[in-house]
N, C-alpha and C positions, 0 to 999 in steps of 0.2 A: 733511388727510381719505384715508382709503383710500376706492379705487373698488371698487364693488360688482362692476362689471363689466370688462371688457377688450377691448371692442367680440364683434367675433363669430370673430375670428382665437382666442384662447383657445378657445372651443368649437370651434370647427373641427380646433385640433389634438388637442383629448382624444376629439374621434370619430375623428380618421383617422389619428392615432398619430404625428406626422410630428412636428417641431422647430417655436416658430412663425418663426424665420427665415427656413425653408425656404418656407414659407406666404407669407411676407413677401413674400422674390424672388419669386418664383411670384406674387405678382398682381401688382406690379412690371412685371413684365414681360409680359403679359396683358392687360394695361387699355391701349386704345391708347386713348380717347377723352380729350380734352386736359379735358374737365371733371371726370371721375373721375381722372385722374391728378393735377389739381391739390388735390382731395378726398383721395385718397387720403395724400399730400403733408402737407396738415393736419393726418390725424390723429396722423401718423407724431413731423411734429412736437408734435403737443400731447401726445403718449406721452412724448415726450422732455425734456419739459419739468415733467412728472408726476412721473418720479423726483424722485428727495430725494437727498441724505446723512445716513447711519446710521454715528453708529457701531458696528462691527461686533462689539464686546463686548456690544455689548444686543442682538445676535439669536440667538434660542436655535436648536439647529439642531434639522429634525425629528426626530419621534417612532420615526420609522419610516427604519431605515438602508436605502443603495440602489446603498450602495458600501464594498469591506469596507477598506478604507483611501484616502480620499478626499486625502492627502496624498503618496502615492508620486509620486513627481515632480512635485512641487508647484514645485519651485525654477523652474524653466524658466518657469511663468508669472507667479510671483515676479515675476521681471527683466523680462520683458516686461510685466508692470503697471507696474515702478519706473520703464521707458525709455517707454515708452510712452500709459502709462495705461489707465485702464481703459473696454474699449471697449465691454462689452453690460453693462446691470445686471444686478440676480441680482433673483428675485422672494420678497417677502418675505410675508404676510398679519398682521395685528395679530388679537391672540389678545384674549379676553374682559378679560385683566385689564390689558388697555392693553400689552402687551408682544408685539415684533416675534417671528417665526419662519419660518428658512426654506424659500421653495418648493424653490425649485433655483436655483442657482450655490455651491455649496455649495465649492466650489476656491478662487471668487474671492473669498469671504468669507474664506478661511482666506489666503487669498496676504493680506489688508487688510490682517488681524490681524497675519501679519507683518512689514506691513512700516510697521505701528503710523498708519495711514492710514484715513479715513471710506471708506465703502462706496455707490459707487452703486446705489439700488437700489427697485423698483419697489413699493409698495406696493396691496395688493390684499384687499379685504372675498373669505377663500373660507371654506365649509365644511371638515368635514374634509374628507370624502369628495374634493369635489373640489379638494382642497388633494393628496391622495395621487395621485390623475388628475395634475395636471399633474405633479406634481413625476415619476412614470412617464414621462410621455407624452414629455418635454422630455430627462429622462436619458438614455431608453430611443433615441432620434434622435441626441442630442450624445456618446455614447460609446460604446463598445462592447462592455457590458456582460456577465461570462464567464455560463452558465449557473444554477450556485451565488449568485452575487451575484443577481440574480432571481427565484432561489428564496426567498431570503435575504429579500429585499423582499416576496416574494408572504406567507411566513408572517406577517412584520408586521404587512403590512394585517390581517392575519385574527386576528392579535390584537390590536393594538390595538381594531380597530372589531367584531370581532366575538367578544367576552367573552360573549357569552348566545347560545343555541339559535336566536333570535328573529331575532339579529343577523346570525349566521351568515351565510347565504343572501348579505346584502347586503353585507357584506365581502367576499366570493369575487367578485361581481357587478366591487363597487372596483377590485380585482385584475386581472378580463382586462381592464377597461377601459383600465388602464393602461397594461399592458402587450401590448393586443392582440393575448391569444392567447386559446385558447378556453379551456372551463372542467376538462375533464379535464387540462389542463396544471398550471391550477390547483394541483388536486387534490396534482395528483401532485409537483408541485415545493412543495405544501406539506407532506407528507407528507417527504420528501425532506431540508426544511431541518428539520425537526422533529425528524428523527430521526439526525442528527449532531453530535455535541456543540459546542457553540463554537469550540473550546478547540482542535479539529483540524481545522476548516474554517480559522480563520486561520493553521494551520502551513503550513497546506496553500496558501492562500493564494488568489486568485480561479481559477486555472488556464483561462485563454484557451483556446479550442477544444475543450475537452473540455465536450460535451453532458450530455443524462442518463443512458448511461448508465455514464457515471463515479459520480455523482449516487448512482445506484444501487445501483454494486459499493459505494459508502462506507455509503448508510444498512445493509446486511443486515451491513456486519463491524460498524457500531457497534453493534447486537444483540445480536453475539456475545456470551455469558458469557466475562466475560478471561479465565478459567481457559483457557479451550478458546483465545480470540484468540494468547495470552499465552504457548501451548505448556505450557499444566500448569502454569503460575511465577504 
C-alpha cells in the first residue's frame, strides 16, 4: 500500500528546495539527544523497509520532462549499480489506474531497465502538483540542469497543469515552487521554451553554462520568418 506522507522530510524539501539526502544528513549531524537520535534511526529504518522491488518496465515516465537526455552518461551509473547494487531508492507514485509513475530517480530506473533487474522504489500517494514539486526540488538539488532544461520543465508543468485560464495561475505557482525561482522568471522561461522548436533545442543540447541571454537570442531567432533567417532562400 502506498504511503500518503513521507513524514516532514519531503514537505521540508519542497519548501526549501534542497535534496532529501541533504536534509537527512543535516538532521543526523544536528540532533544530539540520544532519544531523538534513536527515533531518527527508527524512522530511517522504517523508510528503508518501506521500499519495494518493482519491475522497471511497469513504471511510467513522468508526463513532464526535466532533462533533455536522461541516458547521457548512463553507462557509468549502469556499471556502478552492476558492481555495487542500487544504493538509493527511486520515488514513484501510484496512479488512479493502479500503475506506477516515476517522480524522481529516472536515471536509476533506466539503468535497472538496461541491467534487466528490479528497481528499489519508495511508493507514495501524491497529487499531480505534489509529484511535480518533488520532481523539481530533488532533480534541481541532485543534478545541474541547464537554463533551457529548467525552462522546458517549467513549460511542461504549465502545459500539463495549466490547460485552462483558471488552472494556469496554479500551474505557475507549482513551477516556481518546484524550481525555487520567482514568478517573473517562470514566465520568461515559459516564453522562451514555447518559442523555440524542440527539434532545435535537441540539436543544440543542454548548453550547460548558458543563461537566459542565449535562450532569449534563440527565441528571437526562432520567431524570424524562414526567408529572412535563411538569407532569402
